[in-house]
C-alpha positions as CSV (number, residue, x, y, z in Angstrom):
1,M,0.0,0.0,0.0
2,Y,1.2,3.5,-0.9
3,I,-0.2,6.8,0.3
4,G,0.3,10.1,-1.4
5,I,-0.2,13.5,0.3
6,I,-1.4,16.8,-1.1
7,A,-0.9,19.4,1.5
8,E,-0.7,23.2,2.1
9,G,2.9,23.1,3.2
10,K,5.9,21.0,4.4
11,S,5.0,21.3,8.0
12,D,1.6,19.7,7.2
13,L,3.4,16.8,5.4
14,A,5.5,16.2,8.5
15,V,2.5,16.1,10.9
16,I,0.5,13.8,8.6
17,R,3.5,11.5,8.1
18,N,3.8,11.0,11.9
19,I,0.0,10.5,12.3
20,L,0.1,7.8,9.6
21,K,3.0,6.1,11.4
22,G,1.1,6.1,14.7
23,K,-2.3,5.2,13.3
24,I,-1.6,2.5,10.6
25,S,2.1,1.7,11.2
26,I,3.0,2.5,7.6
27,D,6.6,2.6,6.6
28,T,7.7,6.1,5.6
29,S,9.1,4.7,2.3
30,D,5.5,4.0,1.3
31,I,4.5,7.6,1.8
32,M,4.9,9.9,-1.2
33,Y,4.7,13.7,-1.2
34,L,2.7,14.9,-4.2
35,Q,2.5,18.5,-3.0
36,P,4.5,20.4,-2.0
37,E,7.6,18.8,-3.4
38,L,10.2,18.5,-0.7
39,D,13.0,20.2,-2.7
40,F,11.0,23.3,-3.5
41,D,8.7,25.7,-1.7
42,E,5.6,27.2,-3.3
43,T,7.5,30.3,-4.5
44,D,10.0,28.1,-6.3
45,L,7.3,26.0,-8.0
46,Y,5.1,28.9,-9.2
47,N,7.4,31.9,-9.1
48,M,4.8,33.7,-7.0
49,S,4.8,35.2,-3.5
50,K,2.6,33.9,-0.8
51,E,0.5,37.1,-1.2
52,Q,-0.1,36.1,-4.9
53,F,-0.6,32.4,-4.4
54,S,-1.6,31.2,-0.9
55,N,-1.2,27.6,0.2
56,W,-4.9,26.6,0.2
57,V,-5.1,27.8,-3.4
58,L,-2.4,25.3,-4.4
59,V,-4.4,22.5,-2.9
60,K,-7.5,23.7,-4.8
61,Q,-5.5,23.9,-8.0
62,A,-4.2,20.4,-7.6
63,C,-7.8,19.1,-7.1
64,I,-9.2,20.9,-10.1
65,E,-6.3,20.0,-12.4
66,K,-6.3,16.4,-11.1
67,K,-3.0,15.5,-12.9
68,K,-1.1,14.7,-9.7
69,L,-4.0,12.5,-8.5
70,V,-4.4,10.7,-11.8
71,D,-0.7,10.1,-12.2
72,F,-0.3,8.7,-8.7
73,L,-3.5,6.5,-8.7
74,S,-3.0,5.2,-12.3
75,V,-0.5,2.5,-11.1
76,E,-2.1,-0.9,-10.6
77,E,-1.5,-1.3,-6.9
78,E,-3.2,-0.3,-3.7
79,R,-2.9,3.5,-3.5
80,Y,-4.6,6.3,-1.6
81,I,-4.3,10.0,-1.4
82,I,-4.7,12.3,1.6
83,I,-5.7,15.8,0.9
84,Q,-4.8,18.3,3.7
85,I,-6.3,21.8,4.1
86,D,-6.9,24.2,7.0
87,T,-10.1,26.0,7.7
88,A,-8.6,29.3,8.8
89,E,-9.3,30.8,5.4
90,V,-12.7,29.2,4.6
91,E,-14.5,32.5,4.1
92,E,-12.0,33.8,1.5
93,I,-13.0,34.3,-2.1
94,N,-12.7,31.1,-4.2
95,Y,-12.7,29.0,-1.0
96,E,-16.1,30.2,0.2
97,V,-17.2,27.6,2.8
98,K,-19.8,28.7,5.3
99,R,-18.3,28.5,8.8
100,A,-20.5,26.7,11.3
101,K,-21.4,28.5,14.5
102,K,-18.5,27.9,16.9
103,H,-19.7,29.2,20.3
104,A,-21.5,26.6,22.3
105,N,-21.6,24.2,19.4
106,P,-20.3,20.7,20.1
107,D,-20.6,19.8,16.5
108,Y,-18.6,22.7,15.2
109,S,-15.6,20.7,14.0
110,K,-17.7,17.9,12.4
111,V,-20.0,20.3,10.6
112,L,-17.2,22.5,9.3
113,R,-15.1,19.4,8.3
114,N,-18.0,18.0,6.3
115,S,-18.6,21.3,4.6
116,V,-14.9,21.5,3.5
117,I,-15.0,17.9,2.3
118,D,-18.0,18.8,0.2
119,K,-16.0,21.7,-1.3
120,I,-13.0,19.5,-2.1
121,N,-15.3,17.0,-3.8
122,E,-16.7,19.8,-5.8
123,W,-13.2,20.7,-6.9
124,L,-12.6,17.1,-7.8
125,E,-15.9,16.8,-9.6
126,N,-16.7,13.9,-7.2
127,Q,-13.9,11.7,-8.6
128,F,-11.6,9.4,-6.7
129,S,-14.0,9.2,-3.7
130,E,-12.9,5.6,-2.8
131,Q,-9.3,6.5,-2.7
132,I,-9.3,9.9,-0.9
133,F,-8.9,10.7,2.8
134,Y,-9.4,14.2,4.1
135,A,-7.1,15.8,6.7
136,I,-9.2,18.8,7.5
137,A,-7.4,20.7,10.2
138,I,-9.7,23.0,12.2
139,E,-8.5,25.7,12.5
140,E,-4.9,24.9,11.6
141,T,-2.6,21.9,11.7
142,E,-0.9,23.7,14.7
143,A,-4.1,23.0,16.7
144,W,-3.3,19.3,16.2
145,V,0.3,19.7,17.3
146,L,-0.9,21.7,20.3
147,T,-2.5,18.6,21.7
148,I,1.0,17.2,22.5
149,Y,2.0,20.3,24.6
150,T,-1.1,21.8,26.1
151,N,-2.0,21.3,29.8
152,K,-5.7,22.1,29.1
153,K,-8.4,19.6,28.5
154,G,-10.6,21.5,26.0
155,D,-10.5,21.0,22.3
156,T,-7.5,22.8,20.9
157,C,-9.4,23.9,17.8
158,R,-11.3,26.3,20.0
159,H,-8.4,28.7,20.0
160,T,-8.9,31.5,17.4
161,D,-5.3,31.4,16.5
162,P,-3.7,28.0,17.3
163,K,-0.4,29.0,15.6
164,V,0.1,31.8,18.1
165,I,-1.0,29.7,21.1
166,L,1.4,26.8,20.0
167,D,4.3,29.2,19.7
168,K,3.6,30.7,23.2
169,V,3.3,27.2,24.8
170,L,6.5,25.9,23.2
171,N,8.5,29.0,24.2
172,E,7.3,28.5,27.8
173,K,8.0,24.7,27.8
174,F,11.2,24.4,25.8
175,S,14.7,25.0,27.1
176,E,16.9,27.5,25.4
177,K,18.7,24.6,23.8
178,D,15.5,23.2,22.3
179,K,14.4,26.6,21.2
180,N,17.6,27.0,19.2
181,K,17.6,23.5,17.9
182,I,13.9,23.1,17.0
183,L,11.9,26.4,17.1
184,K,14.5,28.4,15.2
185,N,14.9,25.8,12.5
186,D,13.9,27.3,9.2
187,N,13.3,23.8,7.7
188,K,9.6,23.4,8.4
189,L,9.6,19.7,7.5
190,E,12.3,19.0,10.1
191,K,10.8,21.4,12.7
192,F,7.3,19.9,12.6
193,D,8.6,16.4,12.3
194,K,10.3,16.9,15.7
195,L,7.3,18.8,17.1
196,S,4.8,16.1,16.1
197,K,7.1,13.0,16.7
198,K,4.8,11.7,19.4
199,F,2.0,11.2,16.9
200,G,4.1,8.4,15.6
201,R,3.5,6.3,18.7
202,K,0.1,4.7,18.7
203,K,-0.4,4.9,22.5
204,D,0.4,8.6,22.5
205,L,-1.7,9.3,19.4
206,M,-4.8,7.7,21.0
207,R,-4.4,10.1,23.9
208,Y,-3.9,13.2,21.8
209,V,-7.0,12.7,19.6
210,K,-9.1,13.2,22.7
211,L,-8.0,16.8,22.7
212,N,-9.0,17.7,19.1
213,E,-12.1,16.6,17.4
214,S,-10.9,17.2,13.8
215,L,-7.7,15.2,14.5
216,K,-9.9,12.4,15.9
217,L,-12.2,12.4,12.9
218,F,-9.2,12.2,10.5
219,C,-7.7,9.3,12.5
220,D,-11.0,7.5,12.7
221,S,-11.3,7.8,8.9
222,L,-8.0,6.0,8.5
223,E,-9.2,2.8,10.2
224,K,-10.4,1.4,6.9
225,L,-6.7,1.2,5.9
226,M,-5.8,-0.9,8.9
């Protein structure tokens, strides 16, 4: 079995790779990075700045063009694709997913996740449905990583800016040595591989999914691969 990943960025690739290791015990050599390519960032690939071409747009483009999906899935062997996207920008033009009511809504993550999945399938013209898994990070993948480091018991997606909260928590918890070694690492793949390493252990992952509903929903969806 081989799994390809289409994601917003390299940090997301690292997090999903560790989740796959912890959930289905897949060998990393059987995971293929369809987007972004590891040797290039988005600016290299498209000669555009982030302001001109944001990460979720790259995911949408890959879904609409379908070439990467077709090329990967056309081989006669068991293959699946994970499509990762955040929900922080759902209201933006050309994404345009209606955000569910968040306050006092226990189904917020589930409803928003399903809405984004519907949008992705719209981009895909409802193709490949049997071979696609959806890593919908509410609100950002950093909210998933935060489950490893938070001392609070609430759902980490409830933070309006998980990226800021994660950075604050890590700066409080990490020694100066780890800050220099991990937090200041400009290689996002390496940085988030280290930050999410515990997802790669099944026992730990089972504990962390209890702190983020969208992480749990993604992990639950992977059970059909086990």
